[in-house]
N, C-alpha and C positions, 0 to 999 in steps of 0.2 A: 532543565528537563532531562528526563531519563531517556536512554536509547533502547530500542527494541528491534530485533531482527524479525521481520514478518514475511511469511510465505503465504501468498494469496493465490487461490485457484478459483477460477471463474467457470461455472457450468451454466450455460444458458438453457433454460427449460425448453424441452422439445415443444415445437409448435409455436414458439414465440415469434411474433411478427418481426421480420427482418428490419423494418423501419424503426421499431422500438429498440432493437439491439443497436442500430446505428445511432439513434438519438442518445441512448445511454452512454455509448462509447465516446461520443463527442462531448457530452456533459462530464464524463469521467476525466477526460483530458483537461478540461477547464478547471475542474475541482483539484486535480493534481497540481496544477500551476498555483492555485490559491494556497494549498497546503504547503507547497514549497516556499512560497513567499512568507508564510507565518512560521517557518522553521520546523514544521511537523514532518514533512517528507524530505529526507536528506539525500538518499540515493535509491535508485530503482533499476533492477535488472530483469531480463527475461532469459531463462536458460534456452540455449539454442534448440530449436525444434519443439519447444514445449509451450503450452498455453497456461503458464503460471508465472507469477512475478515474485521476486525476492527483493526486499528493500530494507533500508534502515529508516526507521521512523522515530520521532521524538514526541513525548507527552509527559505530563506530570506523574502519571501512574498508568498501569495497564488498563484499569477501569476507564480512565480518561481517554486513553488511546482508542479503546473500543467505542465508547459512547460519543466522544466529541470529535473523533477523527475518522476512524474507519467506517463507522455507521453513517457518515455523511457522504460516502462515496456512492454515486448513482448505481454502480454495479453491485454494491454490497449485498442486496437480497439474493444474488446469485453466487456469492462467494463463500468459500470456507477459508479460515485463517488459522495458521499456526504461528503463535507469538512467543518469542523467546527474549526475555530481558537480557541485555548485554552490558558490559562495562569495559572500559579500556584495559588492554593487556599491558603489563609493564614493558614488553618489547615491541609494542605497536610503533611502527615508524612514523605514524602521523600521516596527514594528507601528502600526497605526492603530486607532482605536476609543476 
C-alpha cells in the first residue's frame, strides 16, 4: 500500500444535536481502531490546542484512500481533508522506540 499524509479538519455544523456529535465521535473511535487493524491508519496526531488531526494513512491509491477509507469515517461529512502522497526519504531513520 502507498502512504499518505492526511490533515483532517472537522467542523460540526451549527445547531447539530450534541447527542449526535457524541455518537459520531464514539463511532469514529471504533472505526479508527478497525482501520488501524487493517493497516490503513498508521499514526495520528492532534496539534496542541487545535481541532484538527494529522496522520499517516495507507491505501492502494488516493482514490481508494478517499472512497474506501476516509469516507467510511462517521465524522467524514463534517471533515475537510488535505491529502499528500509521501514516500520514504533516503535518510529516514525508520521507526524508533
